[in-house]
C-alpha positions in Angstrom: -31.8 35.9 -29.4 -31.1 34.8 -25.6 -28.1 33.7 -23.9 -27.7 29.9 -25.2 -26.4 26.9 -23.7 -25.9 23.5 -25.7 -23.9 20.3 -25.5 -23.1 18.4 -28.1 -19.2 18.3 -29.7 -16.4 20.9 -30.6 -16.7 23.6 -32.5 -14.6 27.3 -33.1 -15.2 30.0 -30.6 -17.9 32.9 -31.9 -18.2 36.2 -30.5 -14.6 36.0 -29.2 -15.3 34.0 -26.4 -14.7 31.0 -24.6 -18.8 30.6 -25.0 -18.9 28.0 -28.0 -17.4 25.4 -26.1 -20.3 24.9 -24.1 -22.9 25.9 -26.6 -21.6 24.6 -29.5 -22.2 21.5 -32.0 -18.7 19.7 -34.0 -20.8 18.4 -36.8 -19.9 21.6 -39.8 -22.8 20.9 -41.2 -25.2 21.4 -38.4 -23.7 25.1 -38.3 -24.3 28.5 -39.7 -21.4 30.2 -40.8 -21.0 32.2 -38.3 -20.5 28.5 -36.2 -23.3 28.9 -33.7 -24.6 25.2 -32.7 -27.6 24.1 -34.5 -29.6 24.1 -31.3 -29.1 26.2 -28.1 -30.9 26.2 -24.7 -32.4 30.0 -23.9 -32.2 30.7 -20.5 -35.3 33.1 -20.0 -34.3 35.0 -16.3 -30.3 35.6 -17.4 -31.2 37.2 -20.9 -33.9 39.2 -19.1 -31.1 40.1 -16.9 -28.7 40.8 -19.8 -31.1 43.7 -21.6 -29.5 43.8 -24.8 -26.4 41.7 -24.6 -27.2 38.6 -26.6 -23.7 36.6 -25.8 -22.5 35.3 -23.2 -19.0 36.4 -21.7 -16.1 35.6 -19.3 -18.3 37.8 -16.9 -21.8 35.5 -16.9 -20.9 32.9 -18.3 -20.2 31.3 -14.8 -23.5 31.7 -13.7 -25.1 31.4 -16.9 -23.7 27.2 -17.0 -24.7 27.2 -13.1 -28.3 27.9 -14.2 -28.2 25.5 -17.3 -27.4 22.8 -14.9 -30.1 23.6 -12.4 -32.5 22.9 -15.3 -34.8 19.8 -14.6 -35.6 19.8 -18.4 -33.4 20.9 -20.6 -35.2 19.8 -24.0 -38.1 21.6 -22.9 -36.5 25.4 -23.5 -34.9 24.0 -26.9 -34.2 27.1 -29.6 -32.9 26.7 -33.2 -29.9 28.7 -34.1 -29.6 27.9 -37.7 -32.0 26.6 -40.0 -35.5 27.3 -39.0 -37.8 23.8 -38.9 -34.4 21.9 -39.9 -35.1 18.2 -38.1 -31.8 17.3 -36.0 -31.8 14.4 -33.7 -29.1 14.2 -32.6 -28.6 18.0 -32.1 -31.8 18.0 -29.9 -30.5 15.2 -27.9 -27.0 17.1 -27.2 -28.2 20.3 -26.7 -31.3 19.0 -23.9 -29.0 16.7 -21.8 -30.3 16.3 -19.2 -27.5 14.3 -17.3 -25.7 17.4 -15.7 -22.0 15.3 -15.2 -22.3 14.0 -18.8 -23.0 17.1 -20.1 -20.0 18.9 -17.7 -18.0 16.5 -19.0 -19.1 17.0 -23.0 -18.1 20.8 -21.8 -14.5 19.7 -20.4 -13.4 17.6 -24.2 -14.9 20.8 -26.0 -12.6 23.3 -23.8 -9.3 20.7 -24.7 -10.0 20.5 -27.6 -10.6 24.2 -28.1 -7.4 25.1 -26.3 -4.9 23.5 -28.7 -6.9 25.6 -31.5 -8.0 28.8 -30.5 -6.3 32.1 -30.8 -3.6 32.5 -28.6 -5.6 36.1 -27.2 -8.6 33.7 -27.0 -6.6 31.0 -25.0 -7.3 32.4 -21.4 -11.0 32.5 -22.3 -11.1 28.8 -23.3 -8.6 28.0 -19.6 -11.6 29.5 -18.2 -14.3 27.3 -19.5 -12.1 24.7 -18.7 -11.8 25.8 -15.6 -15.9 26.1 -14.4 -16.2 22.5 -15.7 -13.7 21.0 -13.4 -15.2 23.4 -10.7 -18.8 23.2 -11.4 -18.0 19.0 -11.3 -16.6 19.4 -8.1 -19.5 21.0 -6.8 -22.1 18.9 -8.0 -20.3 15.8 -6.9 -19.2 17.8 -3.2 -23.6 18.7 -3.3 -25.6 16.5 -5.5 -28.4 17.4 -3.1 -28.7 21.0 -5.0 -29.8 19.7 -8.4 -33.2 17.8 -9.0 -33.5 14.2 -9.8 -30.0 14.2 -10.6 -27.8 10.9 -9.3 -24.3 12.3 -10.4 -23.1 8.9 -9.0 -24.6 6.5 -10.7 -23.7 9.4 -14.4 -20.4 8.8 -12.8 -20.2 4.9 -13.1 -21.8 4.8 -16.4 -19.1 7.3 -17.5 -16.0 5.9 -16.3 -17.7 2.4 -18.3 -18.4 4.2 -21.1 -15.6 5.3 -21.3 -13.7 1.5 -21.1 -16.1 0.4 -23.7 -14.8 3.2 -25.6 -11.1 3.0 -25.6 -11.0 6.5 -24.6 -10.6 5.8 -20.7 -7.6 8.0 -21.1 -9.2 10.9 -21.6 -12.1 10.5 -19.0 -9.6 10.3 -16.0 -8.4 13.4 -17.0 -11.2 15.1 -16.2 -12.2 12.7 -13.0 -8.4 13.9 -11.7 -8.6 17.3 -12.0 -12.1 16.9 -10.2 -10.6 14.9 -7.7 -7.9 17.1 -7.3 -10.2 20.0 -6.5 -12.3 17.6 -4.3 -9.0 16.8 -1.8 -8.1 20.3 -1.6 -11.9 21.3 -0.4 -13.1 18.6 2.1 -15.0 21.2 4.5 -18.9 20.0 3.5 -17.7 16.1 2.5 -14.6 14.4 2.8 -13.2 12.4 -0.5 -13.8 9.7 1.2 -17.6 10.7 1.8 -17.8 11.4 -2.1 -16.3 8.0 -2.8 -18.6 6.0 -0.7 -21.8 6.2 -3.0 -20.0 5.1 -6.1 -18.3 2.0 -4.5 -21.5 1.3 -3.1 -22.6 1.5 -6.7 -20.1 -0.6 -8.0 -21.0 -3.5 -5.3 -24.3 -4.0 -6.0 -23.6 -4.2 -9.9 -21.0 -6.7 -9.6 -22.7 -9.0 -7.2 -25.0 -9.9 -9.7 -22.3 -10.2 -12.5 -21.0 -13.9 -13.8 -17.3 -15.0 -14.1 -17.9 -15.7 -18.3 -19.5 -12.0 -18.3 -17.6 -9.4 -20.3 -19.1 -6.2 -18.5 -17.9 -8.5 -15.3 -14.7 -7.3 -17.0 -15.0 -3.6 -17.3 -16.0 -3.0 -13.9 -13.0 -4.4 -12.5 -10.8 -2.6 -15.2 -12.6 0.5 -13.4 -11.7 -0.7 -9.9 -8.0 -1.3 -11.0 -8.0 2.5 -11.9 -9.3 3.0 -7.7 -6.2 1.0 -7.0 -3.6 2.2 -9.1 -1.3 4.7 -8.0 -0.9 7.4 -10.6 2.4 8.4 -12.0 3.1 11.8 -10.2 5.9 12.6 -12.9 3.4 12.5 -15.6 1.0 14.5 -13.6 3.1 16.8 -11.6 5.8 17.0 -13.7 8.0 19.5 -11.6 6.7 18.5 -8.3 10.4 18.8 -6.8 10.3 22.5 -8.2 9.8 25.6 -6.1 6.4 26.8 -5.5 7.5 30.2 -7.8 7.9 28.0 -10.3 4.1 27.0 -10.9 3.0 30.0 -12.1 5.8 30.3 -14.7 4.9 27.1 -16.3 1.9 27.9 -16.3 2.5 30.4 -18.6 5.0 28.5 -21.1 2.8 26.2 -21.7 0.2 28.8 -22.6 2.3 30.4 -24.7 4.0 27.8 -26.4 1.2 25.5 -26.5 -1.8 27.2 -26.9 -2.0 25.6 -30.8 -0.2 22.3 -30.2 -1.4 19.4 -29.0 -2.5 18.7 -25.6 -1.9 21.4 -23.4 -2.8 20.3 -19.3 -3.2 23.6 -17.0 -2.3 21.6 -13.7 -1.7 25.0 -11.9 -3.6 23.6 -8.7 -2.3 20.7 -9.1 0.9 21.6 -9.1 0.4 23.6 -6.3 -1.0 21.3 -4.4 2.0 18.7 -5.0 3.9 21.2 -3.3 1.7 21.7 -0.3 0.7 17.7 0.1 3.9 16.1 -1.3 1.7 14.7 -4.3 -0.1 12.3 -1.7 -4.0 13.0 -3.2 -3.2 11.0 -6.2 -2.9 8.2 -3.7 -6.4 9.4 -2.9 -8.1 6.3 -4.2 -6.5 3.6 -3.2 -6.7 4.5 0.5 -10.3 4.9 0.2 -10.4 1.7 -1.7 -8.8 0.2 1.4 -11.4 1.7 4.0 -13.9 1.3 2.1 -13.9 -2.9 2.3 -13.5 -2.7 5.3 -16.4 -5.1 7.4 -18.1 -3.8 9.7 -17.7 -6.9 12.4 -14.0 -8.1 11.7 -14.6 -10.9 13.5 -17.1 -12.3 11.8 -15.7 -14.6 8.4 -18.8 -14.0 6.4 -18.9 -10.0 6.1 -15.7 -10.3 4.1 -17.7 -11.9 1.2 -20.6 -8.6 1.5 -17.4 -6.0 1.3 -17.0 -4.8 -2.3 -13.4 -7.3 -2.3 -15.3 -10.2 -1.0 -18.0 -9.7 -3.9 -15.6 -9.8 -6.5 -13.8 -12.9 -4.8 -17.4 -15.0 -4.5 -17.5 -14.8 -8.3 -17.4 -18.6 -9.7 -18.6 -21.2 -11.8 -19.3 -22.7 -8.6 -22.9 -22.9 -7.0 -24.0 -19.4 -5.5 -26.0 -21.8 -3.4 -24.5 -25.0 -2.6 -26.8 -27.4 -4.2 -29.0 -25.4 -5.8 -29.1 -26.2 -9.3 -31.4 -24.8 -10.5 -30.5 -21.3 -13.1 -26.7 -21.8 -12.2 -25.4 -21.2 -15.8 -22.7 -23.9 -16.2 -23.1 -27.5 -17.3 -26.6 -28.5 -16.7 -27.9 -32.0 -18.2 -24.4 -33.2 -18.3 -25.6 -36.4 -19.5 -26.9 -34.7 -22.6 -23.9 -33.1 -24.0 -20.4 -35.4 -25.5 -17.0 -35.4 -23.4 -15.8 -32.8 -26.5 -18.7 -30.6 -25.2 -18.1 -30.3 -21.7 -14.7 -29.8 -22.4 -14.5 -26.9 -24.6 -17.2 -25.2 -21.9 -14.1 -26.7 -19.3 -11.8 -24.9 -21.3 -13.9 -21.6 -21.8 -14.6 -21.2 -18.1 -10.7 -21.3 -17.6 -9.6 -18.5 -20.2 -12.0 -16.7 -18.2 -11.1 -17.6 -14.5 -7.2 -16.9 -15.7 -8.4 -13.2 -16.6 -10.0 -12.8 -13.6 -7.3 -14.1 -11.1 -4.7 -11.5 -13.4 -7.1 -8.9 -12.6 -7.5 -9.6 -8.6 -3.7 -10.3 -8.1 -3.2 -6.7 -9.6 -5.7 -5.6 -7.2 -3.7 -6.9 -4.2 -0.5 -5.8 -5.7 -1.3 -2.4 -6.9 -2.6 -1.8 -3.0 0.5 -3.7 -1.5 2.8 -1.2 -3.8 1.4 1.7 -3.3 2.0 3.3 0.4 2.8 1.5 3.7 -0.7 3.0 4.7 -2.7 0.9 2.0 -0.2 -2.0 2.5 -0.8 -2.1 6.5 -4.9 -2.1 5.4 -5.1 -4.8 2.8 -2.4 -7.0 4.9 -4.7 -6.2 8.3 -8.2 -7.5 5.7 -6.2 -10.8 4.6 -4.9 -11.5 8.0 -8.1 -10.9 9.9 -10.3 -12.2 7.2 -8.2 -15.6 7.9 -8.4 -15.4 11.0 -12.4 -15.2 10.8 -12.6 -18.1 8.6 -10.1 -20.3 10.2 -13.2 -22.3 12.1 -14.2 -23.8 7.5 -11.8 -26.4 8.8 -13.3 -27.6 11.9 -15.1 -30.9 11.5 -18.6 -29.7 12.3 -18.5 -27.5 9.3 -19.1 -29.8 6.6 -22.1 -31.7 9.1 -23.9 -27.9 9.5 -23.9 -26.7 5.9 -26.8 -24.4 7.2 -24.4 -22.6 9.7 -21.4 -22.7 7.9 -22.6 -20.5 5.3 -24.0 -18.3 7.7 -20.6 -17.5 9.6 -17.7 -18.3 6.6 -17.5 -17.2 3.0 -17.8 -19.4 0.2 -15.2 -21.2 -1.1 -15.0 -18.9 -4.2 -13.9 -16.8 -2.2 -11.2 -18.6 -1.1 -10.5 -20.0 -3.8 -10.0 -16.7 -5.8 -8.1 -15.0 -2.9 -6.1 -18.2 -3.1 -4.9 -17.9 -6.6 -4.6 -14.6 -6.4 -1.7 -15.1 -3.7 -0.3 -17.9 -5.6 0.8 -15.0 -7.9 1.5 -12.8 -5.5 4.4 -15.4 -4.5 5.8 -16.3 -7.3 9.1 -13.9 -7.8 10.0 -15.8 -5.0 8.6 -19.6 -6.2 11.5 -19.7 -9.3 14.1 -22.1 -8.4 17.2 -21.4 -6.3 16.0 -18.0 -5.4 17.3 -15.9 -3.0 14.2 -14.1 -1.5 13.2 -17.9 -0.6 15.5 -18.4 1.9 14.5 -14.7 3.6 11.5 -16.4 5.3 11.5 -16.4 8.8 9.5 -18.8 10.1 9.7 -17.4 13.9 6.6 -15.6 12.4 4.4 -18.6 13.2 5.4 -18.6 16.8 4.2 -15.1 17.7 1.7 -14.5 19.8 -0.9 -11.7 20.3 0.0 -8.3 19.7 -0.9 -5.0 19.4 -2.5 -3.0 16.5 0.3 -1.3 16.3 2.9 -4.1 17.2 1.6 -5.7 14.4 1.9 -2.0 12.0 5.6 -2.2 13.5 6.8 -5.8 13.0 4.6 -6.3 9.5 2.8 -9.2 11.4 -1.6 -8.8 10.0 -1.9 -12.7 10.6 -3.3 -14.0 14.3 -3.7 -17.1 15.8 -1.0 -19.2 14.3 0.6 -20.2 17.6 -2.3 -22.0 18.4 -2.1 -24.7 14.7 -0.5 -27.4 14.6 3.4 -27.8 14.4 4.9 -29.7 11.6 7.4 -31.0 14.7 6.9 -30.0 18.5 8.8 -28.3 19.7 11.7 -29.3 22.2 11.8 -26.6 24.5 9.2 -24.1 26.2 11.7 -21.4 25.0 10.3 -18.8 23.2 12.8 -19.0 20.1 14.4 -15.0 18.9 12.1 -13.1 17.2 12.7 -10.5 14.8 11.8 -6.8 15.0 9.6 -7.0 11.7 9.1 -9.6 9.0 9.5 -8.8 5.0 6.7 -9.4 2.7 8.1 -12.5 1.2 7.2 -14.3 4.8 3.6 -13.1 5.1 3.1 -14.2 1.4 4.4 -17.4 2.4 2.2 -17.6 5.1 -1.3 -16.2 4.1 -0.9 -17.8 0.9 -0.4 -21.7 2.5 -3.4 -20.5 5.4 -5.8 -19.3 2.5 -5.1 -22.9 0.8 -5.4 -24.7 3.5 -9.2 -22.7 3.9 -9.9 -23.3 0.5 -8.2 -25.7 -2.4 -8.4 -27.9 0.6 -11.6 -28.0 2.2 -12.9 -28.1 -1.8 -10.3 -30.8 -2.8 -12.2 -33.1 0.0 -15.7 -32.4 -1.1 -14.6 -33.1 -5.0 -13.3 -36.4 -3.9 -16.9 -36.3 -1.8 -19.1 -36.0 -5.0 -16.5 -38.0 -7.1 -17.6 -41.5 -4.3 -21.2 -40.3 -4.2 -21.7 -40.4 -8.3 -20.0 -43.7 -8.5 -22.2 -45.0 -6.2 -25.3 -43.1 -7.7 -24.3 -44.8 -11.2 -24.2 -48.5 -10.0 -27.6 -48.2 -9.0 -29.4 -45.9 -11.0 -28.5 -48.7 -13.5 -29.4 -51.0 -11.2 -32.8 -49.5 -11.4 -32.9 -49.1 -15.4 -32.0 -53.2 -15.3 -35.0 -54.0 -13.1 -37.4 -51.5 -14.4 -37.4 -49.5 -11.0 -39.5 -47.1 -10.7 -37.0 -44.9 -9.1 -35.1 -45.1 -11.8 -35.9 -41.7 -12.4 -35.3 -40.1 -9.7 -32.0 -41.8 -9.1 -30.9 -40.3 -13.0 -32.2 -36.5 -11.8 -29.4 -36.9 -8.9 -27.3 -38.1 -10.7 -27.4 -35.4 -12.6 -28.1 -33.1 -10.4 -24.6 -34.1 -8.7 -22.6 -34.3 -11.6 -23.5 -30.4 -12.1 -21.6 -30.0 -9.1 -19.1 -32.4 -9.5 -18.1 -30.8 -13.0 -18.2 -26.5 -11.7 -16.1 -27.8 -8.6 -13.7 -29.7 -11.0 -13.5 -26.7 -13.2 -12.9 -24.5 -10.6 -9.9 -26.2 -8.9 -8.5 -27.1 -12.6 -7.6 -23.5 -14.1 -3.8 -24.2 -15.2 -2.2 -21.6 -14.3 -3.0 -22.2 -10.7 -2.3 -25.4 -10.5 1.4 -24.1 -12.1 1.4 -21.6 -9.7 0.7 -23.9 -6.8 2.8 -26.4 -7.5 5.5 -24.0 -8.0 5.3 -22.7 -4.2 4.6 -26.4 -2.9 7.8 -27.5 -4.6 9.2 -24.0 -3.0 7.9 -24.7 0.6 9.7 -28.1 0.0 13.2 -27.1 -0.6 12.6 -24.2 2.5 12.0 -26.7 4.8 14.4 -28.8 3.8 17.1 -26.1 4.4 15.7 -24.9 7.1 16.1 -28.3 8.6 19.5 -28.8 7.7 20.0 -25.3 10.0 20.9 -22.8 6.5 20.6 -18.9 8.0 22.1 -17.3 4.8 20.3 -17.0 1.4 21.9 -18.6 -0.7 21.0 -22.6 -1.3 23.1 -24.8 0.7 23.8 -28.2 -0.9 23.1 -31.1 0.3 
């Protein structure tokens, strides 16, 4: 037999080498007595180079793995390693796996399993195989053009999707994070950000076509939450405050003491990198994500909707194209539905909305809490977005919808953004919250600042000084501005302005739709009574408008969002009263 490679599930090592990790089968019924898997991929050229040696050792396993990855049709090179002629479709499928990233992940899983049970003298071989899967996955993502007909970025997204659905995401992220570490340590060919752009592009293309009530949407959102989540460095780098020379000792102790017990994490390269870089590489996903969502033209409000975060915010039960009810998934033919049926559908949508808003809130919270850099970038995104969309409230905007939807982000976008920001405000919207009175109203009077000043002062909103004040200034003297502003101040301003652009505008629309419905209903009944031929046309108009009304009403009445909005407005009323009576402390004064 020649050198062979097979992909499936773990089994014991054979010939006292690490090759079984790469070339094994986990089903005992598929193996012969010596642990050889049911199917292998025959590497003809390598077999010729090895002469009479019919096994792989640590000297040639790296080359064998690379050769296996270059095969375009590994299934054509399958050979039987057990009972000849025995049909085994699962073994054929596993051994002939064409997707190279899926193959490497399976190898990684087997290696991790073998590390927990091999004899101590074979542990280095198992660790070697594990490291090879990581280094080759790093190469695959860094130089995908080497591998013909392999969309490795699609494979990565699909692997993560399957792991999330199968409730084994932690196993996948263990593999992924080691590959990430290798990528961030080697950015000569491509930076980590450049590697991730195609992945985010795929997510954007898939998410933008999903509906609010599709379960698949929430799996993708969990994936993006992973990309925005701060790693617990204490778990990944347990000795990140130790000295460099202790790293190798730790690795040796792990190999000696835990070779047969449970999972083992030999993070030598990770630990060294942690000392060199302060563990900052584990924040690379959120930093890349925050950079990826920046629009090409920050002054164009509609461009924010085309970003990955914007595509998420644009998902709603509202009509995707205003006025077009065809292919709308909610409240079709409402006159044929009973009030109870409409109420059930509304309740179902609200349940999805609550979950959806929670996911968006967690994304924003993760980015705000991760680091000063990601905080600045997401706040800049929000501030620039609101400024670029400030024209949504202009009178002409409602009169020229064709131009409006080319210039500005959608109603759904701002309704969802408002719901997420409302959640961020809740900690200081509690009764008598001391945080609430740390709000600094001079923020709203700040004039144009340059980028460096915005970063140092924590000011990301623009153009507020041009807005109409609740009470006009009695003098032209400028207030005493703070050196910097806290997150409470920015959160409150961002949230109120988002509600102004989104919720308030949509509420005005809903009132007008309700009035139009009443007029249509009266006209329809009159046409029916007079047997007018216009009755059918009026009924159809009423149906369409009722679909729009019910969709709008449902989008605006999610209970938790309304409760959070009420909490905010009550808190703002308390704040304004305290400011009016001259309270400059953090404790409310008695009236």
